[in-house]
KEKE-3310 file (N, C-alpha, C; in steps of 0.2 Angstrom, whole numbers, plus 5000, padded with zeros to 4 digits):
npx = (5148:5149:5165:5174:5185:5197:5207:5214:5213:5203:5193:5198:5199:5186:5181:5178:5165:5158:5158:5151:5138:5135:5133:5122:5113:5112:5107:5095:5088:5088:5079:5067:5065:5062:5050:5046:5054:5050:5037:5032:5031:5025:5013:5005:5004:4997:4986:4986:4982:4989:4984:4982:4995:5002:4996:5001:5016:5014:5010:5021:5027:5018:5019:5033:5036:5027:5034:5046:5048:5046:5058:5068:5068:5071:5085:5091:5089:5092:5105:5112:5117:5111:5098:5098:5102:5091:5081:5086:5085:5072:5067:5073:5068:5055:5056:5060:5049:5040:5041:5033:5019:5002:4992:4985:4981:4990:5002:5002:5002:5016:5023:5019:5026:5039:5041:5040:5053:5063:5063:5071:5084:5090:5089:5097:5109:5113:5114:5125:5135:5136:5140:5152:5161:5168:5164:5171:5173:5161:5153:5159:5157:5143:5141:5145:5137:5124:5128:5127:5114:5109:5115:5109:5095:5102:5108:5096:5088:5096:5104:5095:5084:5088:5089:5076:5070:5074:5072:5060:5050:5047:5057:5068:5065:5065:5077:5086:5082:5084:5099:5104:5104:5116:5123:5121:5130:5142:5141:5139:5152:5161:5155:5154:5160:5149:5151:5147:5150:5163:5158:5144:5136:5127:5118:5102:5096:5086:5068:5055:5047:5056:5065:5055:5053:5063:5067:5076:5075:5062:5065:5074:5067:5057:5065:5070:5058:5054:5066:5063:5051:5055:5065:5057:5048:5057:5062:5050:5044:5052:5057:5044:5042:5051:5049:5036:5033:5044:5047:5056:5064:5062:5077:5084:5079:5084:5096:5098:5091:5099:5112:5108:5106:5119:5125:5120:5124:5138:5139:5134:5144:5155:5151:5151:5164:5170:5163:5167:5182:5181:5177:5186:5197:5195:5182:5166:5155:5142:5140:5146:5139:5124:5126:5127:5116:5107:5112:5111:5096:5091:5098:5092:5078:5080:5083:5071:5061:5068:5066:5053:5049:5057:5062:5061:5075:5083:5081:5089:5099:5095:5090:5102:5108:5098:5101:5113:5110:5101:5110:5120:5111:5108:5118:5119:5108:5106:5118:5115:5106:5113:5123:5117:5109:5118:5127:5120:5106:5106:5099:5085:5081:5084:5075:5063:5064:5066:5056:5045:5048:5046:5034:5031:5035:5022:5013:5019:5021:5008:5001:5008:5004:4990:4991:4996:4987:4977:4981:4987:5001:5018:5021:5015:5017:5031:5033:5026:5034:5046:5043:5041:5053:5061:5055:5059:5073:5072:5069:5080:5090:5083:5075:5082:5093:5109:5122:5125:5131:5118:5117:5111:5105:5104:5090:5086:5083:5087:5100:5109:5119:5133:5149:5154:5165:5182:5197:5208)
npy = (5397:5382:5374:5370:5361:5369:5363:5357:5343:5339:5339:5331:5319:5317:5312:5298:5296:5308:5304:5293:5297:5306:5296:5290:5300:5301:5288:5291:5299:5292:5283:5289:5295:5285:5281:5292:5290:5278:5281:5284:5270:5264:5271:5268:5253:5252:5260:5273:5290:5308:5316:5306:5302:5314:5313:5301:5305:5316:5310:5303:5315:5318:5310:5311:5326:5327:5318:5323:5333:5326:5319:5328:5332:5319:5316:5326:5322:5308:5295:5300:5293:5280:5284:5288:5277:5267:5274:5274:5260:5258:5266:5258:5245:5249:5253:5241:5234:5240:5236:5225:5228:5229:5237:5254:5258:5251:5254:5268:5267:5262:5273:5281:5275:5276:5289:5292:5285:5291:5304:5305:5308:5323:5331:5323:5323:5336:5339:5330:5337:5350:5347:5342:5349:5365:5382:5386:5374:5369:5373:5366:5353:5353:5355:5341:5332:5338:5336:5323:5321:5327:5319:5307:5308:5308:5295:5287:5291:5289:5276:5267:5270:5265:5252:5249:5252:5241:5229:5231:5239:5233:5223:5232:5240:5231:5225:5238:5242:5231:5230:5242:5240:5237:5248:5249:5241:5246:5260:5257:5254:5265:5277:5293:5298:5301:5311:5325:5342:5352:5358:5356:5347:5351:5359:5361:5365:5375:5376:5373:5385:5394:5394:5398:5410:5418:5429:5425:5412:5410:5417:5408:5397:5401:5403:5389:5382:5387:5384:5370:5368:5370:5360:5348:5348:5346:5334:5325:5327:5329:5316:5312:5325:5325:5314:5315:5329:5332:5322:5311:5294:5281:5277:5288:5298:5295:5297:5310:5317:5311:5318:5330:5330:5327:5339:5348:5343:5345:5358:5363:5356:5362:5375:5374:5372:5384:5394:5391:5394:5407:5411:5407:5414:5427:5434:5440:5429:5431:5438:5430:5417:5421:5427:5417:5410:5419:5422:5408:5404:5414:5411:5399:5402:5408:5397:5389:5397:5397:5384:5383:5391:5387:5379:5364:5361:5369:5367:5359:5366:5376:5368:5363:5375:5377:5367:5371:5383:5377:5369:5378:5386:5376:5372:5379:5377:5370:5374:5387:5385:5376:5385:5395:5389:5381:5369:5363:5365:5361:5349:5351:5363:5361:5351:5357:5368:5361:5352:5362:5367:5356:5355:5359:5349:5342:5352:5355:5344:5341:5353:5355:5342:5345:5357:5352:5342:5351:5361:5353:5354:5357:5371:5381:5376:5376:5390:5395:5388:5395:5408:5406:5401:5413:5421:5413:5418:5430:5428:5421:5433:5445:5443:5434:5436:5443:5431:5423:5412:5408:5410:5400:5401:5390:5388:5388:5399:5412:5420:5430:5434:5427:5428:5419:5404:5405:5401:5405)
npz = (5255:5248:5246:5232:5223:5211:5204:5189:5189:5194:5184:5175:5183:5183:5171:5167:5173:5169:5154:5155:5160:5149:5139:5146:5144:5131:5127:5133:5125:5113:5117:5120:5109:5098:5095:5087:5075:5071:5067:5054:5049:5060:5060:5049:5051:5063:5061:5064:5067:5063:5074:5084:5085:5090:5102:5108:5108:5117:5128:5134:5140:5149:5161:5162:5165:5176:5186:5186:5196:5207:5205:5207:5220:5226:5221:5228:5241:5244:5239:5224:5214:5215:5212:5200:5193:5195:5190:5176:5174:5173:5162:5151:5152:5149:5135:5129:5131:5123:5111:5110:5111:5105:5102:5103:5116:5125:5120:5123:5137:5138:5136:5145:5156:5151:5152:5166:5171:5164:5170:5180:5175:5171:5183:5191:5184:5184:5199:5200:5193:5198:5211:5209:5200:5197:5192:5180:5173:5169:5159:5149:5152:5154:5140:5135:5140:5136:5122:5121:5123:5110:5101:5104:5097:5084:5082:5085:5075:5063:5065:5071:5063:5051:5053:5058:5045:5037:5046:5053:5066:5078:5084:5085:5095:5105:5105:5108:5120:5128:5127:5132:5145:5149:5153:5166:5175:5171:5177:5190:5193:5190:5194:5202:5218:5232:5241:5252:5248:5257:5272:5270:5277:5286:5281:5275:5263:5251:5251:5241:5239:5242:5232:5221:5223:5216:5203:5193:5192:5186:5173:5168:5167:5159:5146:5145:5143:5131:5123:5125:5119:5104:5104:5106:5096:5085:5089:5089:5077:5067:5058:5051:5046:5036:5028:5024:5021:5013:5005:5006:5007:5019:5022:5017:5025:5038:5036:5033:5044:5055:5051:5054:5068:5071:5067:5076:5089:5089:5087:5101:5109:5105:5109:5123:5127:5121:5129:5143:5141:5138:5151:5159:5156:5161:5157:5160:5168:5167:5155:5146:5146:5144:5132:5123:5125:5119:5105:5100:5101:5092:5079:5078:5076:5064:5056:5057:5050:5038:5034:5034:5023:5013:4997:4988:4985:4993:5006:5015:5019:5027:5037:5043:5047:5056:5065:5070:5077:5087:5094:5100:5108:5116:5125:5138:5146:5157:5164:5169:5180:5189:5192:5198:5209:5216:5224:5234:5231:5219:5213:5217:5212:5198:5195:5197:5188:5176:5175:5175:5162:5154:5152:5140:5131:5131:5126:5113:5104:5103:5098:5086:5079:5078:5070:5058:5054:5052:5042:5033:5031:5036:5038:5045:5058:5059:5059:5071:5080:5077:5083:5095:5100:5100:5110:5120:5120:5125:5137:5144:5142:5147:5159:5167:5180:5186:5185:5198:5212:5223:5240:5252:5268:5283:5285:5273:5266:5254:5258:5254:5239:5232:5225:5210:5210:5206:5196:5202)
capx = (5147:5155:5172:5175:5193:5196:5211:5211:5214:5196:5189:5201:5197:5178:5180:5174:5159:5155:5156:5144:5133:5134:5131:5115:5108:5111:5102:5088:5085:5087:5074:5061:5064:5062:5043:5045:5058:5045:5031:5030:5029:5019:5007:5001:5002:4992:4981:4986:4981:4993:4983:4983:5003:5003:4995:5008:5021:5013:5010:5028:5029:5014:5023:5041:5035:5026:5038:5053:5047:5048:5065:5072:5068:5075:5092:5093:5087:5095:5111:5110:5120:5106:5092:5100:5103:5084:5077:5088:5083:5064:5065:5076:5063:5049:5058:5060:5042:5036:5041:5028:5013:4998:4987:4986:4981:4997:5007:5001:5004:5023:5025:5019:5031:5046:5042:5043:5059:5067:5062:5077:5091:5093:5090:5103:5116:5113:5117:5132:5140:5136:5145:5160:5165:5169:5160:5175:5172:5154:5151:5162:5154:5137:5141:5146:5130:5119:5129:5124:5107:5109:5117:5104:5091:5105:5109:5091:5086:5101:5105:5087:5080:5090:5087:5069:5069:5076:5070:5054:5051:5047:5063:5073:5063:5067:5085:5089:5079:5089:5107:5105:5104:5123:5125:5121:5136:5148:5139:5142:5160:5163:5150:5157:5159:5143:5152:5145:5156:5164:5152:5137:5132:5122:5113:5096:5095:5081:5062:5051:5045:5061:5066:5050:5053:5067:5066:5080:5072:5056:5068:5078:5061:5054:5070:5071:5052:5055:5069:5061:5047:5058:5068:5053:5046:5061:5062:5044:5040:5057:5056:5038:5042:5057:5047:5029:5033:5050:5047:5062:5063:5065:5083:5086:5076:5087:5103:5097:5089:5106:5117:5105:5108:5127:5128:5117:5128:5144:5138:5133:5150:5160:5150:5152:5170:5171:5161:5173:5188:5181:5177:5193:5202:5192:5176:5160:5151:5135:5140:5147:5132:5119:5128:5126:5109:5104:5114:5108:5090:5090:5100:5087:5072:5080:5084:5064:5058:5070:5064:5045:5048:5062:5059:5065:5082:5086:5078:5093:5104:5091:5090:5109:5108:5094:5104:5118:5106:5099:5116:5122:5106:5107:5124:5120:5103:5108:5123:5112:5103:5119:5127:5112:5107:5124:5127:5115:5100:5105:5094:5079:5081:5084:5069:5057:5065:5065:5048:5040:5049:5045:5026:5032:5033:5015:5010:5023:5020:5001:4999:5010:4999:4984:4991:4997:4980:4972:4984:4990:5007:5023:5024:5013:5019:5037:5033:5024:5039:5052:5040:5041:5060:5062:5053:5064:5080:5071:5069:5087:5094:5082:5073:5088:5098:5117:5124:5129:5127:5114:5120:5106:5106:5103:5084:5085:5081:5092:5102:5113:5122:5140:5153:5156:5172:5187:5203:5214)
capy = (5393:5376:5374:5365:5362:5370:5361:5355:5336:5337:5337:5324:5313:5316:5310:5291:5297:5311:5300:5287:5302:5308:5291:5288:5304:5299:5282:5292:5302:5287:5279:5294:5298:5279:5282:5296:5287:5273:5284:5282:5263:5262:5274:5262:5247:5252:5264:5279:5297:5312:5318:5301:5302:5319:5312:5297:5310:5320:5305:5303:5321:5319:5308:5315:5332:5326:5315:5326:5337:5321:5317:5334:5331:5312:5317:5330:5318:5302:5295:5302:5289:5275:5286:5288:5270:5266:5278:5270:5253:5257:5268:5253:5240:5251:5254:5235:5232:5244:5231:5219:5231:5227:5243:5260:5258:5248:5260:5274:5265:5261:5279:5284:5272:5278:5295:5292:5282:5296:5310:5306:5310:5329:5332:5319:5326:5344:5338:5329:5342:5356:5345:5339:5354:5373:5385:5387:5368:5367:5374:5360:5347:5353:5353:5335:5331:5340:5334:5317:5323:5329:5314:5302:5307:5306:5288:5284:5291:5285:5268:5264:5270:5260:5244:5248:5250:5233:5223:5233:5243:5229:5221:5238:5242:5226:5226:5243:5242:5227:5232:5248:5239:5235:5253:5249:5239:5251:5266:5255:5254:5272:5282:5297:5298:5305:5314:5332:5347:5354:5362:5355:5342:5354:5363:5357:5367:5378:5372:5375:5392:5399:5395:5400:5418:5421:5430:5421:5405:5411:5418:5403:5392:5403:5401:5382:5381:5390:5379:5364:5368:5369:5353:5343:5349:5343:5326:5321:5328:5328:5311:5313:5330:5324:5308:5317:5335:5332:5315:5306:5288:5280:5277:5296:5301:5292:5300:5318:5318:5309:5323:5337:5330:5327:5346:5351:5339:5348:5365:5362:5354:5368:5381:5372:5374:5391:5398:5389:5396:5414:5413:5405:5420:5433:5437:5439:5424:5432:5440:5424:5413:5425:5428:5410:5409:5423:5420:5402:5404:5418:5408:5393:5405:5409:5391:5386:5401:5395:5377:5384:5394:5385:5374:5357:5361:5373:5366:5356:5370:5378:5362:5363:5381:5376:5363:5375:5387:5372:5367:5384:5387:5371:5370:5382:5378:5368:5377:5392:5382:5374:5392:5399:5386:5378:5362:5360:5365:5360:5344:5353:5369:5359:5348:5363:5372:5356:5350:5366:5369:5350:5356:5361:5343:5340:5357:5356:5338:5340:5358:5353:5338:5348:5362:5348:5340:5356:5364:5348:5355:5359:5378:5385:5373:5378:5398:5395:5386:5401:5414:5404:5402:5422:5423:5410:5421:5437:5426:5420:5439:5451:5441:5431:5442:5441:5424:5422:5407:5411:5407:5398:5399:5384:5387:5387:5405:5415:5426:5434:5431:5426:5428:5413:5403:5406:5396:5408)
capz = (5250:5248:5242:5227:5220:5204:5200:5182:5189:5196:5178:5172:5185:5184:5164:5165:5175:5164:5149:5156:5161:5143:5136:5149:5141:5124:5128:5135:5119:5108:5118:5119:5101:5094:5093:5081:5070:5069:5066:5047:5049:5065:5059:5044:5055:5069:5059:5070:5064:5066:5080:5089:5086:5094:5109:5110:5109:5122:5133:5138:5144:5156:5167:5163:5168:5183:5190:5186:5202:5212:5205:5209:5227:5227:5221:5234:5248:5242:5235:5218:5210:5214:5210:5193:5191:5196:5183:5169:5173:5172:5155:5147:5151:5145:5129:5127:5131:5118:5105:5110:5112:5100:5101:5104:5123:5127:5118:5127:5144:5139:5134:5152:5160:5149:5155:5173:5171:5162:5174:5185:5171:5171:5191:5194:5181:5187:5206:5201:5191:5204:5217:5207:5195:5197:5186:5174:5169:5169:5152:5144:5155:5152:5133:5134:5143:5130:5116:5122:5122:5104:5098:5105:5090:5078:5083:5085:5068:5058:5067:5073:5057:5046:5057:5056:5037:5035:5050:5057:5072:5085:5086:5087:5101:5110:5106:5111:5128:5132:5126:5136:5152:5150:5156:5174:5179:5170:5181:5197:5194:5188:5197:5206:5225:5234:5247:5252:5249:5264:5275:5267:5281:5290:5276:5272:5256:5250:5249:5234:5239:5243:5224:5217:5224:5212:5197:5189:5191:5181:5167:5166:5165:5152:5142:5145:5140:5124:5120:5124:5113:5098:5104:5105:5090:5081:5091:5088:5070:5061:5053:5048:5042:5031:5024:5021:5018:5009:5000:5008:5009:5026:5022:5016:5031:5044:5034:5034:5052:5058:5049:5057:5075:5073:5068:5083:5094:5088:5090:5107:5112:5104:5113:5131:5127:5121:5135:5147:5138:5139:5158:5162:5154:5164:5155:5164:5168:5166:5148:5142:5146:5141:5125:5120:5126:5114:5098:5100:5098:5086:5073:5078:5073:5057:5052:5057:5046:5032:5032:5032:5016:5007:4993:4989:4983:4998:5014:5018:5020:5032:5042:5046:5052:5062:5070:5073:5082:5093:5099:5103:5113:5122:5130:5144:5149:5165:5168:5173:5186:5192:5195:5202:5214:5219:5225:5239:5228:5211:5210:5218:5207:5191:5195:5196:5181:5170:5176:5172:5157:5150:5149:5132:5128:5131:5122:5107:5099:5101:5094:5078:5076:5077:5064:5051:5052:5049:5036:5028:5029:5041:5037:5051:5064:5059:5061:5078:5084:5077:5087:5103:5101:5100:5116:5125:5120:5129:5144:5146:5141:5150:5165:5172:5182:5185:5186:5205:5216:5230:5247:5256:5274:5285:5285:5266:5263:5251:5263:5250:5234:5233:5218:5208:5211:5200:5196:5205)
cpx = (5152:5160:5173:5181:5192:5203:5209:5210:5207:5191:5193:5199:5190:5177:5176:5167:5155:5154:5151:5138:5129:5130:5122:5110:5106:5106:5095:5085:5085:5080:5067:5060:5062:5055:5043:5049:5054:5039:5028:5028:5023:5012:5002:4999:4997:4987:4980:4986:4986:4991:4984:4992:5004:5002:4999:5013:5021:5013:5016:5029:5024:5017:5030:5040:5032:5030:5046:5054:5049:5055:5070:5072:5072:5082:5095:5094:5091:5102:5109:5112:5114:5100:5092:5099:5095:5080:5080:5086:5075:5064:5068:5071:5056:5051:5058:5054:5038:5036:5036:5021:5009:4992:4989:4986:4988:5002:5008:5004:5013:5025:5024:5025:5039:5047:5043:5049:5065:5068:5068:5084:5094:5093:5096:5110:5118:5117:5124:5137:5141:5141:5153:5164:5164:5166:5164:5176:5166:5151:5152:5158:5147:5136:5141:5140:5125:5121:5127:5117:5105:5110:5112:5099:5094:5106:5102:5088:5090:5101:5098:5084:5082:5088:5080:5066:5069:5072:5062:5055:5051:5053:5069:5072:5066:5074:5088:5088:5084:5097:5107:5106:5112:5127:5126:5127:5142:5147:5142:5148:5163:5160:5154:5156:5153:5144:5150:5150:5156:5160:5145:5133:5126:5117:5107:5094:5089:5074:5059:5050:5050:5064:5062:5051:5059:5067:5070:5078:5066:5060:5071:5072:5058:5059:5070:5064:5052:5059:5067:5055:5049:5061:5064:5049:5049:5062:5057:5043:5046:5056:5050:5039:5046:5053:5040:5030:5039:5050:5052:5060:5065:5073:5087:5084:5081:5094:5103:5095:5096:5111:5114:5107:5115:5130:5126:5122:5135:5144:5138:5140:5155:5158:5150:5160:5172:5168:5165:5179:5188:5181:5184:5198:5199:5186:5170:5157:5144:5135:5141:5141:5126:5120:5125:5119:5104:5106:5110:5101:5087:5092:5094:5081:5073:5080:5077:5061:5060:5068:5056:5044:5052:5059:5063:5073:5085:5085:5083:5098:5102:5091:5096:5109:5103:5097:5110:5115:5104:5104:5119:5118:5105:5112:5123:5114:5104:5114:5121:5110:5109:5122:5123:5111:5112:5122:5122:5108:5099:5100:5086:5077:5079:5077:5063:5058:5063:5058:5044:5042:5047:5037:5026:5032:5027:5012:5014:5021:5012:4999:5001:5005:4993:4984:4993:4991:4976:4974:4987:4998:5011:5023:5023:5016:5026:5038:5031:5030:5045:5050:5041:5049:5063:5060:5057:5071:5078:5071:5075:5090:5091:5078:5078:5091:5105:5118:5128:5126:5123:5116:5113:5108:5103:5094:5081:5082:5087:5095:5106:5116:5129:5143:5154:5163:5176:5192:5209:5215)
cpy = (5388:5377:5369:5366:5363:5368:5357:5347:5334:5335:5332:5318:5312:5313:5304:5293:5302:5309:5295:5292:5304:5303:5289:5294:5303:5293:5284:5296:5298:5284:5282:5295:5293:5279:5286:5294:5282:5274:5282:5275:5261:5265:5270:5256:5247:5257:5271:5286:5301:5315:5313:5301:5307:5317:5306:5301:5314:5315:5305:5309:5322:5316:5310:5321:5332:5323:5319:5332:5333:5320:5322:5333:5324:5314:5322:5326:5311:5301:5296:5297:5282:5277:5286:5281:5267:5269:5275:5263:5253:5260:5262:5247:5243:5253:5247:5232:5235:5239:5226:5221:5230:5232:5249:5261:5255:5252:5265:5272:5264:5268:5283:5281:5275:5285:5297:5290:5288:5303:5311:5309:5317:5331:5329:5322:5332:5342:5335:5334:5348:5353:5344:5344:5362:5375:5385:5380:5366:5368:5368:5354:5346:5351:5345:5331:5331:5337:5326:5317:5323:5323:5307:5302:5306:5299:5285:5285:5289:5278:5265:5264:5266:5253:5244:5248:5243:5227:5223:5236:5239:5226:5226:5239:5238:5226:5232:5243:5238:5228:5237:5246:5237:5241:5253:5247:5244:5257:5263:5254:5261:5277:5286:5296:5303:5309:5322:5336:5349:5360:5361:5350:5345:5358:5359:5359:5371:5374:5376:5382:5396:5400:5399:5409:5422:5422:5427:5414:5405:5412:5413:5397:5394:5402:5393:5380:5382:5385:5372:5364:5367:5362:5348:5342:5344:5335:5322:5321:5328:5323:5311:5319:5329:5319:5311:5324:5336:5326:5311:5299:5287:5279:5284:5300:5300:5296:5307:5320:5317:5315:5329:5336:5330:5335:5350:5348:5343:5354:5366:5361:5359:5375:5379:5375:5380:5396:5397:5393:5404:5414:5411:5411:5427:5436:5435:5432:5425:5433:5434:5419:5415:5426:5423:5409:5414:5421:5413:5401:5409:5414:5401:5396:5406:5403:5388:5391:5399:5389:5378:5387:5392:5380:5368:5356:5365:5371:5363:5360:5375:5374:5362:5369:5380:5372:5366:5380:5382:5370:5372:5385:5382:5369:5373:5382:5375:5371:5383:5390:5379:5380:5395:5396:5383:5372:5359:5361:5363:5355:5348:5359:5366:5354:5352:5365:5367:5354:5355:5368:5363:5350:5357:5354:5339:5344:5355:5350:5339:5346:5357:5348:5341:5353:5358:5345:5345:5359:5359:5349:5357:5367:5381:5382:5375:5386:5398:5394:5392:5406:5412:5404:5409:5423:5420:5415:5428:5434:5425:5427:5444:5449:5438:5436:5440:5434:5423:5416:5410:5407:5406:5397:5392:5383:5386:5393:5408:5421:5431:5431:5431:5426:5420:5411:5404:5401:5400:5406)
cpz = (5250:5244:5238:5223:5213:5201:5195:5183:5191:5190:5175:5176:5186:5176:5164:5168:5171:5157:5149:5157:5154:5139:5140:5145:5133:5123:5130:5129:5113:5110:5118:5112:5096:5091:5086:5075:5068:5066:5059:5046:5054:5064:5054:5047:5059:5067:5063:5066:5066:5073:5086:5091:5090:5101:5112:5112:5116:5128:5138:5142:5150:5161:5168:5166:5175:5188:5191:5193:5207:5212:5207:5217:5230:5227:5226:5241:5249:5239:5228:5213:5209:5211:5202:5189:5190:5190:5177:5169:5172:5165:5150:5147:5148:5137:5126:5127:5126:5112:5104:5110:5105:5098:5104:5112:5127:5125:5122:5135:5145:5139:5141:5156:5159:5152:5163:5175:5170:5166:5178:5182:5173:5178:5193:5191:5184:5194:5204:5198:5196:5210:5215:5203:5197:5191:5180:5170:5167:5162:5148:5146:5152:5144:5131:5135:5137:5124:5115:5120:5114:5099:5098:5098:5084:5078:5082:5078:5062:5059:5067:5066:5052:5046:5055:5049:5035:5039:5053:5063:5079:5087:5087:5093:5107:5111:5110:5118:5132:5133:5130:5144:5153:5153:5164:5177:5178:5175:5188:5198:5193:5191:5202:5213:5227:5239:5245:5252:5256:5266:5273:5272:5284:5287:5273:5265:5257:5249:5243:5234:5239:5235:5220:5218:5220:5205:5192:5187:5186:5174:5165:5163:5160:5146:5140:5141:5133:5120:5119:5119:5107:5098:5103:5099:5085:5082:5088:5081:5064:5056:5050:5042:5034:5026:5020:5017:5012:5004:5001:5009:5016:5027:5022:5022:5035:5042:5036:5041:5056:5057:5054:5064:5077:5073:5075:5089:5095:5090:5097:5111:5110:5107:5120:5131:5127:5127:5141:5146:5140:5147:5161:5161:5156:5162:5159:5163:5165:5158:5144:5141:5143:5134:5120:5119:5123:5108:5096:5096:5092:5080:5072:5075:5066:5052:5051:5051:5038:5030:5031:5025:5011:5003:4992:4988:4990:5006:5018:5022:5027:5037:5045:5050:5057:5067:5073:5079:5089:5097:5102:5109:5118:5127:5137:5148:5157:5168:5172:5180:5191:5196:5201:5208:5218:5221:5229:5236:5222:5209:5212:5213:5199:5190:5193:5190:5175:5169:5173:5164:5151:5149:5142:5127:5128:5126:5115:5102:5097:5097:5086:5075:5073:5070:5058:5049:5049:5042:5030:5028:5036:5042:5043:5058:5065:5061:5068:5082:5083:5082:5094:5106:5104:5107:5121:5125:5124:5136:5147:5147:5147:5157:5170:5174:5182:5188:5194:5209:5222:5235:5251:5263:5278:5285:5277:5262:5259:5255:5259:5244:5234:5225:5217:5210:5205:5200:5198:5213)
residu = (MET:ALA:HIS:ILE:SER:THR:ASP:SER:ARG:THR:LEU:ARG:GLY:PHE:VAL:PRO:ALA:LEU:LEU:LEU:LEU:SER:LEU:ALA:ILE:LEU:ILE:ASN:TYR:VAL:ASP:ARG:GLY:ASN:LEU:SER:THR:ALA:ALA:PRO:LEU:LEU:LYS:ASP:GLU:LEU:HIS:ILE:SER:ALA:SER:GLN:LEU:GLY:VAL:LEU:PHE:SER:ALA:PHE:PHE:VAL:THR:TYR:THR:THR:PHE:ILE:PHE:VAL:SER:GLY:TRP:LEU:VAL:ASP:ARG:PHE:ASP:VAL:ASN:TRP:VAL:LEU:ALA:ALA:GLY:PHE:ALA:ILE:TRP:SER:VAL:ALA:THR:ALA:ALA:THR:GLY:VAL:VAL:ARG:GLY:PHE:ALA:MET:LEU:PHE:ALA:MET:ARG:LEU:LEU:LEU:GLY:MET:GLY:GLU:SER:VAL:ALA:PHE:PRO:ALA:VAL:SER:LYS:ILE:LEU:ALA:TYR:ARG:LEU:PRO:GLU:GLU:TYR:ARG:GLY:PHE:ALA:ASN:GLY:VAL:ILE:VAL:ALA:GLY:MET:LYS:ALA:GLY:PRO:ALA:VAL:GLY:THR:PHE:GLY:ALA:GLY:LEU:LEU:MET:ALA:LYS:TYR:GLY:TRP:ARG:GLY:VAL:PHE:ILE:GLY:ILE:GLY:LEU:ALA:SER:LEU:MET:TRP:LEU:PRO:ALA:TRP:MET:LYS:TRP:LYS:PRO:ALA:ASN:GLU:ARG:PRO:ALA:GLY:GLY:ALA:LYS:SER:SER:GLY:PRO:GLN:VAL:MET:ASP:ILE:LEU:GLN:HIS:ARG:SER:PHE:TRP:GLY:ALA:THR:LEU:GLY:HIS:PHE:CYS:GLY:ASN:TYR:ALA:LEU:TYR:PHE:MET:VAL:THR:TRP:LEU:PRO:LEU:TYR:LEU:VAL:ARG:GLU:ARG:GLY:LEU:SER:MET:GLN:ALA:MET:ALA:LYS:THR:ALA:GLY:ALA:TYR:TYR:LEU:VAL:ASP:ALA:ALA:ALA:CYS:LEU:ALA:THR:GLY:TRP:LEU:THR:ASP:PHE:PHE:ILE:ARG:HIS:GLY:HIS:SER:VAL:THR:LEU:VAL:ARG:LYS:SER:ALA:MET:THR:ILE:GLY:PRO:VAL:ILE:LEU:ALA:ILE:GLY:LEU:MET:GLY:CYS:ALA:LEU:ALA:GLY:SER:GLN:SER:TYR:LEU:ALA:TRP:LEU:MET:ILE:LEU:GLY:VAL:GLY:MET:GLY:ILE:GLY:GLY:ALA:GLY:ILE:PHE:ALA:PHE:SER:GLN:THR:LEU:ALA:GLY:PRO:PHE:ALA:ALA:GLY:ARG:TRP:SER:GLY:LEU:GLN:ASN:GLY:THR:ALA:ASN:VAL:ALA:GLY:ILE:VAL:SER:PRO:ALA:VAL:ALA:GLY:LEU:VAL:VAL:ASP:TRP:THR:GLY:HIS:PHE:THR:MET:ALA:LEU:VAL:ILE:THR:ALA:ILE:VAL:THR:LEU:ILE:GLY:ALA:ALA:GLY:TRP:THR:LEU:VAL:VAL:GLY:GLU:LEU:LYS:GLU:ILE:ALA:TRP:ASN:PRO:ALA:GLY:VAL:ALA:ALA:HIS:GLU:VAL:PRO:LEU:PRO:THR:ASN:THR)
# end
């Protein structure tokens, strides 16, 4: 297995790049979630039904899911820093262009382009973290990354929501897309070195079929899919749920949804730090990581059921409980793939896992739209999401095996498993 320094200075030296990666993921989720924030306004202006909105939400995930498999291969094959920068530029331009569309077809096309650009994000991040950080710091680093993911919808629904309420949705899309491009020169300055770990120059890494042979891959993918089902339900439908089901104004919706996402982000960051703390103090990596990925989805399911059954005075408390569960369950999703695959295969494994799991992004928004049109309410959609979430908890706990890095031989086949690095 490649040696990676476990000195704490490694984490400190990586902080500028880590913050930029978290910011990139935040922008990523602002951009993909802006359509949901604008949905109450856009629905009336363009005369779009709930089912058509579901199609638009899902359109993003068609190209996102398709290209994420390609992106996983690209980040293992080429300089990951440049692959990430190219994808970032594509999705920023697609966001700005959305602000000038005049009909459903053009809006659909921009969502497809946005998905293509954003597909590079998580395979690139997983590749970088697997190369640069040892196991006992990856929980916190992934927590920072996923906290950016959670904060993205908070910024989008609160900041962009208030701006849309005052100035309209078109100018907000254009402004955010163009302003995001300022991230690129900062990344060029502080991007991490792209050297291979010691001993990695001759290893080609595993091929797709080698990864697919592992039961843990499928357990992680099942858990990831179910977590994404809940995540994308909230990202795409929360604004409309608060406005139409709970009767909030655009301003009140932005504040409430923003509070939910901040709770989500705080829980994710805290979970990442706590899991690393326990691992550094000698607790089993498998026990610590799996415990978080079980507790989180269970709390999430409880919050979803609470929102489904709550009255007008109590739904807010259940929404915050939902946010805590979402945050706890989100912190370890990519830590699993980074640990199991190791630095040589992290991009490819993460691309396969994330790409397959993001089929949920196609299914979840569309199913919810159909159910809401059929029933006239969000109750059944919330219940379905809670059930899927519990299935995901079983995937993380029962299907994923022991968390050890797989030692891939030069032909890419898993020769044996080796223990995780420690800080001793």
